[in-house]
Residue, then its C-alpha position, 0 to 999 in steps of 0.5 A: m699741126h702735129s699732136p704731141y703723140s705724133p712720130t714727128k714730135v716724139g722724134q724731135r724730143k729724142f733728138t734733143r735729149v741726145v743732142k744734150q748728151d753729145e752734140s758731136i754725134g754727127s761725126l759718127l757718120t760724116p765729118p761735121e759742118v762748119v757752125p758759126s761761133g755763138s750758134s747753139n742750135i743744130s738742125i736735125q738734118s745736119c746730124l743725120t746727113p750733110s746737105s748736098t747744097i752748101g747753103s750758109s756754110s758756103t762763105s767758109s773758105h775751108p769747108s770741113s766736109p768732103n761731100h761739098h764740092t768747094y772742099y776739093k778747091a778744084n774750081l767745081s761747080k755743084a753740078q760738075f761735082n755731082s756728075i764727077l761722082v756719077n762717073c765715079a760709081t759707074n767706072l767703079l761698077k765697070i771695074l766690078y763687072t769686067t775685070s773681076h768676079y762678076g765678068q760673066v755678067k754683061f755690062v752696059e755702061r750707057d744704060t747703067r749711067l743713065f739708071i744711076i742718074e735717074i735713081l739719084r734724082r728720084s730718090k734725092t740721094s745725099i752726096h754722102s750716101l753716093q760716096l758711101t756706095c762708091y766705097y761699098i763697090y770697091k769693098l766688092i771689088n776687093l773681095r778675095r772669094v765670091s760664090y758663082h751663084f752671087s756673082s751671076m745673079i745680080d747685074s750692074k743695076k740691080m747692084f747699084l740699086v742695092l748698095l745705094i739702099i744699104a748706103s742710105k739706110f746706114n747714113q739716115d735712120h728715116n728712109y724709104s722702105l723696100k716698097s718706095w724703092c720699088k716705086i722709085c725704080g718704076v716696078d710693081s711695089e704691090s708685087s710681093k716677088n718684087l719686094h722679096q727679090l729686093r730683100d733677098m738681094e739686100i741681105t746677100v750683098l750685106s753678107q758679102l760685105n760682112y755687114e762692115l758698113v762703117l766709114s768715118g773720120d779720116k778713112y772717110e775723108n782720105w776715101c773721098n779724096v781718093l775717089l776724086i783722084f780716081a775721077y780726074d784720071f778719066i778727065k782729059s782737061q779742065f778749063i777754068k776761066t778767070g778774070p781780073t776783080a778790082i780791089g777796093n776803090c783802087n782800079n789799077v789793082a786787080q786780082l784774079t777770080t774764077i768765072s767759070s770752069e769746063i770739064v772735057w772727058d776722056l772718050d777714048t775707049s782704048s785709053n779708058a780700058a787701060k785705065i780701068v785695069k790699072w785702077y783695078k790693080f790699085f783697088k785690090d792692093l788698097n789697104m784700107s785698114s791703113l787709110n786712117l794713118v796717112k793723109i791723102s790730099f786731092s789739093s796736092f794732086f790737083s796743083s801737080q796736074k796744072g799745065s798738063k791737065i788743069f788750064a787756067v784761061s784768062s778772059s778777054p784782056s783790056s787795051p794795053s794802054s788801060p791803067s786797069s789791065p792787070s800785070p800778067p803773071s810771073s812765069s813761075h806761076s803754076s797755072v798756065f794762062i792763055s789769051t781767049d784769042t788762041n783758045q781754039a788753036v791751043l785746044e786744037s793742038r791739045k787734041r793732036c798732041m797731048e798724050q794721056a799719061n798715067i795718073d801720078l799716084s805719088h799723092i797717095p802714100k805707099k803704105v795704103r797700097a801693097 
């Protein structure tokens, strides 16, 4: 039970007054979640930061916030979406430490990836905070001038930690203290040296970012779409398993619904190295000031990859004489449907002959590039 003067009760009263003045204040941090009509109760959590789970809004066919995995209409599960964002952060750090001013610091991809996963798990960071962290990494990549002292004193793990702290503080008013972050990292939280070092790194990185941390509205939405296009360049293929579902009481009418999705990552070292260089040049030329003037759609990019990187694999068909068997899709359908009997042969064929083509950047308008 809380007393009337406890911090929780005082915070709730202040929040109630703020909501009465402007219920759309949450849009300053991130695009608002879908609120059912007739519902006047807005939770504190939804106004501070979007939840990493869809919850009651999962029934909406068009979720409004890019922090939801269903927003991108790519048949991704929540776990796959989280994995994609982790790979985004890892590859952005790889760009930062292998092609830019930070090249003198050794970058170990495997250790960095494991560190990111563990820190995110322990801190229970929201999707929005991770997307902001990736944005701040991009801003560091795009810096024209960096002091040698700064670029040589922070390795990739410390850099991610500091940027995550900054993103979490920007995204949420109530956050961990530096002592708590030290505990999350597994270092001595009682050591004044560790606290001072973490505080100094935070101030240094903030000065390099010029304290420009705001990312909201159309810029935020477009950045999230660019981020997922960037992630899909490092995916070799995605197989979406579909199956027929009867409509109503009529057994001979069916529609294809997604059963599961499998992502195969591109593990070719030379191919990934070329993509890192290509994306470094892209991010250096990306004009964020124009990112709110255009509309970047990951859905359009995803549709263009059907048949070359995205494959819809049909489940085992029924007997041809069965009336419940749905008619095959027309040849004009954008997806490629493959029988389960030939799945293995197709996969082996793709491994042998499918070349890794450069990502199609036509879905990112030229005005946001140099």
